[in-house]
C-alpha positions as CSV (number, residue, x, y, z in Angstrom):
1,M,10.4,54.6,14.0
2,P,6.8,53.5,13.4
3,S,5.6,50.4,15.1
4,Q,4.9,47.4,12.9
5,T,1.3,46.2,12.6
6,P,1.0,42.8,14.2
7,R,0.6,40.0,11.7
8,S,-2.8,38.3,11.9
9,R,-2.5,34.6,12.6
10,S,-4.2,32.0,10.5
11,L,-6.8,29.7,11.9
12,L,-4.3,26.9,11.5
13,S,-1.7,28.6,13.6
14,H,-4.3,29.3,16.4
15,L,-5.2,25.6,16.3
16,F,-1.6,24.6,16.6
17,R,-1.4,26.6,19.9
18,L,-4.4,24.8,21.3
19,I,-3.5,21.2,20.9
20,E,-0.6,19.1,22.3
21,P,2.3,18.4,20.1
22,D,2.1,15.2,18.0
23,D,3.5,13.8,14.8
24,L,0.5,14.8,12.7
25,R,0.6,18.4,13.9
26,V,4.3,18.7,13.2
27,L,3.8,17.2,9.7
28,I,1.0,19.6,8.9
29,R,3.0,22.6,10.1
30,H,6.0,21.5,8.0
31,L,3.9,21.0,4.9
32,T,2.0,24.3,5.4
33,Q,5.3,26.2,5.5
34,A,6.5,24.4,2.4
35,V,3.5,25.4,0.3
36,R,3.1,28.9,1.6
37,N,4.8,30.4,-1.5
38,L,3.0,28.3,-4.1
39,T,0.5,30.1,-6.2
40,A,-2.8,28.7,-7.2
41,P,-4.5,29.1,-10.6
42,N,-7.1,31.8,-10.8
43,E,-9.9,29.5,-12.0
44,P,-11.1,26.8,-9.6
45,V,-12.2,23.4,-10.7
46,T,-15.9,22.8,-10.0
47,E,-15.3,19.4,-8.3
48,L,-12.1,17.7,-7.5
49,T,-12.4,13.9,-7.4
50,Y,-10.5,11.2,-5.5
51,S,-10.0,9.4,-8.8
52,E,-8.4,12.5,-10.5
53,T,-6.1,12.9,-7.5
54,I,-4.9,9.3,-7.5
55,S,-4.3,9.6,-11.3
56,Y,-2.2,12.7,-10.8
57,F,0.0,11.0,-8.3
58,V,0.4,7.9,-10.5
59,N,0.8,9.7,-13.9
60,E,2.6,12.9,-13.0
61,R,5.1,11.4,-10.4
62,P,8.5,12.9,-11.1
63,D,11.4,10.5,-11.8
64,D,13.1,10.9,-8.4
65,P,13.9,7.8,-6.4
66,R,13.5,9.7,-3.1
67,I,9.8,9.9,-3.6
68,V,8.0,7.3,-1.5
69,K,4.6,8.9,-0.9
70,G,2.3,11.7,-1.8
71,A,0.4,14.2,0.3
72,V,-2.7,16.3,-0.3
73,L,-3.1,19.3,2.0
74,L,-6.4,21.3,2.1
75,M,-6.4,25.0,3.0
76,P,-9.9,26.4,2.9
77,R,-10.0,29.9,1.3
78,R,-13.7,30.8,1.1
79,P,-15.4,30.3,-1.3
80,V,-12.9,27.7,-2.5
81,I,-10.5,25.2,-1.1
82,Q,-6.8,25.5,-1.9
83,V,-5.5,22.0,-2.6
84,H,-1.8,21.3,-2.5
85,F,-0.4,18.1,-4.0
86,L,3.1,17.2,-2.8
87,F,5.6,14.4,-3.2
88,L,7.3,13.3,0.0
89,N,10.4,11.3,1.1
90,E,10.5,8.7,3.9
91,Q,10.6,11.4,6.5
92,N,7.5,13.1,5.2
93,A,9.5,16.0,3.9
94,P,8.3,17.7,0.6
95,L,10.8,17.1,-2.2
96,C,12.2,19.6,-4.7
97,N,13.8,19.4,-8.1
98,S,17.4,20.6,-8.7
99,L,16.2,24.2,-9.0
100,G,14.5,24.1,-5.6
101,D,10.9,24.0,-7.0
102,L,8.6,21.7,-5.0
103,Y,7.4,18.7,-6.8
104,G,3.6,18.9,-7.0
105,R,0.9,21.4,-7.8
106,T,-1.8,23.6,-6.3
107,L,-5.4,23.8,-7.4
108,L,-8.4,25.7,-6.3
109,A,-11.6,23.6,-6.0
110,V,-15.1,24.6,-5.3
111,R,-15.8,21.2,-3.7
112,L,-14.4,17.7,-3.3
113,D,-16.4,14.7,-4.3
114,D,-17.9,12.4,-1.6
115,E,-15.2,9.7,-2.0
116,F,-12.4,12.3,-1.6
117,Q,-14.1,13.9,1.5
118,E,-14.4,10.4,3.0
119,A,-10.7,9.7,2.4
120,F,-9.8,12.8,4.5
121,G,-11.9,11.6,7.4
122,G,-12.4,15.1,8.8
123,T,-8.8,16.2,8.6
124,D,-7.0,18.5,6.2
125,L,-4.2,16.1,5.3
126,L,-4.2,12.9,3.3
127,I,-1.1,10.8,2.9
128,L,-1.0,8.5,-0.1
129,E,1.6,5.6,0.1
């Protein structure tokens, strides 16, 4: 039986092994696993703005009373950034519709505007309450 090729680990998984456990690390791992199967559109937006992001969470919020906050997770994929928008419950778990599809969307962005970058404060996760 042929041996399996070892799976390469993402930079994020290497970082998880280097830092001590905390709530933020657990939350990022949980969200990363949830969005792993989402697909992104082929064409990236040139610039994603903070204002557009807030508008999405306000105007496109599903009618589900379990939703109490939103999350934006950045996953750099050179030369673009994969941006995942998710709706979360009180326990910071991503929520799905009755068919099991995650509420939210995924976009590719060439860059984030200055206000959006500042909101992230050097992290890859932004929680909007």
